[in-house]
PLY file of the C-alpha trace (Angstrom):
ply
format ascii 1.0
element vertex 294
property float x
property float y
property float z
element edge 293
property int vertex1
property int vertex2
end_header
-143.48 33.93 14.56
-140.05 35.88 14.54
-138.61 36.30 10.83
-135.76 34.27 9.80
-132.94 36.74 9.34
-130.02 34.56 9.50
-126.89 35.50 7.18
-125.38 31.97 6.39
-121.66 31.73 7.28
-121.02 30.44 3.58
-122.53 33.65 2.04
-120.78 35.87 4.62
-117.56 34.38 3.72
-118.60 34.70 -0.13
-119.52 38.44 0.32
-116.43 39.42 2.01
-114.14 37.56 -0.42
-115.68 39.25 -3.38
-115.47 42.44 -1.59
-111.59 42.04 -0.66
-110.03 43.01 -4.02
-111.72 46.47 -4.41
-114.55 47.40 -6.76
-115.26 50.12 -9.58
-118.56 51.47 -8.66
-121.25 51.50 -11.71
-121.50 54.80 -13.65
-118.07 55.87 -13.14
-114.90 55.67 -15.11
-111.73 56.28 -12.90
-109.45 55.25 -15.57
-110.59 58.15 -17.81
-110.77 60.51 -14.95
-107.39 59.51 -13.80
-106.07 60.47 -17.16
-106.74 64.18 -16.48
-106.37 64.97 -12.92
-105.02 62.86 -10.04
-107.07 61.07 -7.40
-107.66 61.76 -4.04
-107.60 58.90 -1.77
-109.54 58.75 1.34
-108.59 56.21 4.09
-111.64 54.89 6.24
-110.14 52.72 9.21
-113.63 51.05 9.86
-117.11 50.64 7.90
-119.01 54.08 8.76
-115.65 56.34 9.20
-116.00 57.54 5.55
-119.65 58.87 6.05
-118.71 60.29 9.54
-115.75 62.09 8.54
-115.04 62.34 4.94
-118.46 63.03 2.95
-118.06 66.83 2.64
-114.45 66.61 1.17
-115.34 63.63 -0.92
-117.81 65.91 -2.64
-115.28 68.91 -2.92
-112.74 66.62 -4.54
-115.56 65.52 -7.13
-116.66 69.23 -7.79
-113.01 69.96 -8.49
-112.86 67.22 -11.15
-110.75 64.82 -9.06
-111.39 60.95 -9.17
-112.00 59.73 -5.51
-110.75 56.39 -4.35
-112.02 55.27 -1.10
-109.93 52.79 1.01
-111.42 50.51 3.44
-108.40 49.62 5.55
-109.57 46.84 8.22
-112.05 43.98 7.99
-114.00 45.33 10.99
-114.17 42.20 13.03
-116.44 42.86 15.91
-117.91 40.51 18.30
-119.75 43.17 20.10
-121.74 43.68 17.17
-122.53 40.10 16.75
-123.74 39.99 20.28
-126.35 42.76 19.61
-127.49 41.10 16.69
-128.03 38.01 18.53
-129.97 39.33 21.64
-133.56 39.35 20.33
-135.83 41.95 21.48
-133.67 45.30 20.93
-133.15 46.57 24.45
-130.78 49.08 23.19
-132.48 50.99 20.43
-135.95 50.03 21.04
-138.62 51.44 18.64
-135.61 53.11 16.56
-134.48 49.71 15.57
-135.50 49.16 11.85
-135.68 45.26 12.14
-139.38 43.91 12.18
-140.86 43.92 15.42
-137.45 45.54 16.76
-136.41 42.00 17.09
-132.93 40.34 15.83
-131.60 36.87 16.91
-129.42 36.16 13.88
-127.23 33.33 15.44
-123.87 35.20 14.19
-120.61 33.98 15.31
-119.42 36.25 18.21
-115.62 35.18 18.38
-114.02 34.55 20.81
-112.20 37.99 20.86
-113.32 39.07 17.41
-111.24 36.58 15.93
-114.16 34.97 13.96
-117.08 37.11 12.78
-117.76 36.72 9.22
-121.14 37.73 9.32
-120.51 41.10 10.91
-117.41 41.66 8.45
-119.88 40.72 5.43
-122.53 43.09 6.83
-120.52 45.99 7.62
-118.73 45.86 4.16
-122.08 45.73 2.52
-123.12 49.03 4.29
-119.76 50.49 3.20
-120.36 49.89 -0.35
-123.83 51.14 0.02
-122.24 54.46 1.45
-119.57 54.74 -1.22
-122.70 54.43 -3.77
-124.34 57.31 -2.22
-121.27 59.28 -2.36
-120.61 58.38 -5.96
-117.10 57.51 -5.61
-114.84 56.27 -8.45
-113.42 53.14 -6.89
-113.49 51.31 -3.51
-110.49 49.57 -2.54
-110.72 47.28 0.19
-107.48 46.13 2.08
-109.10 44.02 4.44
-106.47 44.14 7.00
-107.35 42.11 10.12
-108.30 44.24 13.30
-105.15 45.25 15.71
-104.69 42.39 17.88
-106.40 39.92 15.76
-104.73 36.39 15.62
-101.53 37.64 17.46
-101.16 40.85 15.36
-99.56 43.42 17.33
-99.86 47.35 16.95
-96.52 47.80 15.14
-97.10 44.75 12.87
-100.53 46.57 11.82
-98.59 49.72 11.16
-96.16 48.09 9.05
-98.79 46.50 7.10
-100.54 49.45 6.09
-97.43 51.45 5.76
-96.20 49.04 2.98
-99.62 49.49 1.18
-99.55 53.17 1.38
-96.26 53.52 0.30
-97.17 51.37 -2.78
-100.43 53.64 -3.61
-98.25 56.87 -3.25
-95.72 55.78 -5.70
-98.21 54.33 -8.06
-100.17 57.84 -8.10
-97.58 60.49 -8.27
-99.49 63.68 -7.23
-102.48 62.03 -5.65
-103.63 63.57 -2.34
-104.47 61.42 0.38
-106.89 61.92 3.51
-106.25 60.07 6.83
-107.99 60.09 10.35
-106.58 62.22 12.61
-105.78 59.34 15.00
-104.19 61.45 17.71
-107.41 63.23 18.25
-109.75 60.25 17.33
-108.20 58.39 20.52
-108.89 55.14 18.72
-106.04 52.61 18.31
-106.86 51.72 14.56
-107.15 55.31 13.63
-103.99 56.24 15.41
-101.96 53.23 13.73
-103.23 54.58 10.17
-102.00 58.22 11.38
-98.67 56.32 12.23
-98.46 54.88 8.71
-99.13 58.09 7.12
-96.36 59.73 9.27
-93.84 57.24 8.04
-94.86 57.88 4.39
-95.36 61.45 4.25
-94.01 63.48 1.40
-92.32 66.56 1.92
-95.19 68.37 0.41
-98.77 69.12 1.46
-100.66 66.30 -0.24
-101.57 64.59 3.22
-104.20 65.92 5.51
-105.93 64.37 8.34
-109.52 64.57 9.64
-111.02 64.36 13.00
-113.71 61.57 12.86
-114.93 62.54 16.35
-115.12 58.89 17.88
-114.86 60.45 21.24
-117.26 63.77 20.78
-120.87 62.62 20.59
-122.60 65.83 21.17
-123.00 69.19 19.44
-121.47 71.09 22.34
-118.47 68.93 22.62
-118.02 69.51 18.67
-118.53 73.12 18.88
-115.39 73.51 21.12
-113.18 72.08 18.62
-110.53 74.11 16.43
-108.52 72.79 13.55
-106.28 73.99 10.75
-109.58 74.30 8.47
-113.24 73.58 9.07
-115.04 72.49 6.08
-118.82 73.82 6.06
-120.56 71.39 3.84
-123.19 73.05 1.44
-126.65 71.78 1.79
-126.86 69.76 -1.61
-123.67 68.02 -0.19
-125.01 67.34 3.12
-128.13 65.39 1.47
-125.36 63.13 -0.04
-123.63 62.88 3.35
-126.95 61.83 4.90
-127.58 59.51 2.43
-124.22 57.64 3.06
-125.17 57.75 6.96
-128.27 56.05 6.07
-126.58 53.14 4.37
-125.68 52.29 8.04
-129.36 52.12 9.36
-130.84 50.43 6.13
-132.90 47.11 6.73
-132.58 45.14 3.50
-131.32 41.42 4.26
-131.65 40.81 0.44
-128.61 42.95 0.11
-126.81 42.11 3.30
-127.88 45.36 4.74
-128.69 44.92 8.77
-128.37 48.44 10.27
-125.05 47.28 11.77
-123.35 50.75 11.74
-126.45 52.14 13.67
-126.69 49.43 16.30
-122.95 50.00 16.97
-122.78 53.81 17.00
-126.13 55.31 16.74
-125.27 58.47 18.66
-122.22 59.30 16.52
-124.05 58.69 13.31
-127.15 60.81 14.23
-124.70 63.66 15.42
-122.91 63.49 12.14
-126.21 63.53 10.43
-127.14 66.87 11.80
-123.80 68.52 11.60
-122.55 70.18 8.56
-118.87 70.43 9.37
-115.64 68.68 8.93
-112.23 69.08 10.73
-109.23 69.11 8.88
-105.60 69.24 10.18
-102.02 69.21 8.94
-99.64 66.84 10.87
-98.70 68.20 14.14
-94.73 69.30 14.10
-94.31 67.28 17.58
-96.28 64.14 16.11
-95.59 61.21 18.32
-96.07 57.80 16.52
-97.00 54.89 18.75
-99.84 53.57 20.60
-102.30 56.05 22.60
-101.76 56.06 26.28
0 1
1 2
2 3
3 4
4 5
5 6
6 7
7 8
8 9
9 10
10 11
11 12
12 13
13 14
14 15
15 16
16 17
17 18
18 19
19 20
20 21
21 22
22 23
23 24
24 25
25 26
26 27
27 28
28 29
29 30
30 31
31 32
32 33
33 34
34 35
35 36
36 37
37 38
38 39
39 40
40 41
41 42
42 43
43 44
44 45
45 46
46 47
47 48
48 49
49 50
50 51
51 52
52 53
53 54
54 55
55 56
56 57
57 58
58 59
59 60
60 61
61 62
62 63
63 64
64 65
65 66
66 67
67 68
68 69
69 70
70 71
71 72
72 73
73 74
74 75
75 76
76 77
77 78
78 79
79 80
80 81
81 82
82 83
83 84
84 85
85 86
86 87
87 88
88 89
89 90
90 91
91 92
92 93
93 94
94 95
95 96
96 97
97 98
98 99
99 100
100 101
101 102
102 103
103 104
104 105
105 106
106 107
107 108
108 109
109 110
110 111
111 112
112 113
113 114
114 115
115 116
116 117
117 118
118 119
119 120
120 121
121 122
122 123
123 124
124 125
125 126
126 127
127 128
128 129
129 130
130 131
131 132
132 133
133 134
134 135
135 136
136 137
137 138
138 139
139 140
140 141
141 142
142 143
143 144
144 145
145 146
146 147
147 148
148 149
149 150
150 151
151 152
152 153
153 154
154 155
155 156
156 157
157 158
158 159
159 160
160 161
161 162
162 163
163 164
164 165
165 166
166 167
167 168
168 169
169 170
170 171
171 172
172 173
173 174
174 175
175 176
176 177
177 178
178 179
179 180
180 181
181 182
182 183
183 184
184 185
185 186
186 187
187 188
188 189
189 190
190 191
191 192
192 193
193 194
194 195
195 196
196 197
197 198
198 199
199 200
200 201
201 202
202 203
203 204
204 205
205 206
206 207
207 208
208 209
209 210
210 211
211 212
212 213
213 214
214 215
215 216
216 217
217 218
218 219
219 220
220 221
221 222
222 223
223 224
224 225
225 226
226 227
227 228
228 229
229 230
230 231
231 232
232 233
233 234
234 235
235 236
236 237
237 238
238 239
239 240
240 241
241 242
242 243
243 244
244 245
245 246
246 247
247 248
248 249
249 250
250 251
251 252
252 253
253 254
254 255
255 256
256 257
257 258
258 259
259 260
260 261
261 262
262 263
263 264
264 265
265 266
266 267
267 268
268 269
269 270
270 271
271 272
272 273
273 274
274 275
275 276
276 277
277 278
278 279
279 280
280 281
281 282
282 283
283 284
284 285
285 286
286 287
287 288
288 289
289 290
290 291
291 292
292 293
């Protein structure tokens, strides 16, 4: 008999709603920390980007005594992940799948067109919070913006929403530093839209930087060819933290809403990041062009 791994629609909606307002993680005091040093904000387009691209810089900011605020920009609707979770025997990962018997037929909503995938949103967000705890961030802020093209939302409308929220944070936290995806390099629409929002709000100083999260670079050989304004080489102790954050996306613990969704959807990239002690940091190019990718 196959195990019952169903995440109910009601529970999924409740988890997502509880997360949407942001949360202060236990054991940290952002109010106290922020009184002495301005915070560093890291903007994660989707659940897993923070572990893939930011973990080393998060640890460096903490070592410098800066409070770290981690912003999850999108809800992360994804019908393709629901399809994977509904397939039964895992034909993609096989023995690497952490589900009992490498089997998952969860009966999750698949859409249509990514418009209604509450179980996926809840599961991905639970993994995000687990990753944030592993890195010891001071606060998670969940903007819960619908994905681009969901419910008729255009690229420009998405950029406008993120721009407004970013501008409000910049005004509320003078002197704070902000870290964004280098969307012109990541070659992914949501990443690029967040870069566009940063471009619209950018201050005249150097408080904004950009990180290539490597959605299109899945091999060590490809990564070895990349240049950047700065390459952070993550110390061994901080790599242990990065790996713990990545493992949040390959943890099977239904009691806490964890279903290995990140690993099922992007296992190659997570495995490469798990082994790679580098992060690539950029300033905004002088010839940056806002707008959709070609």
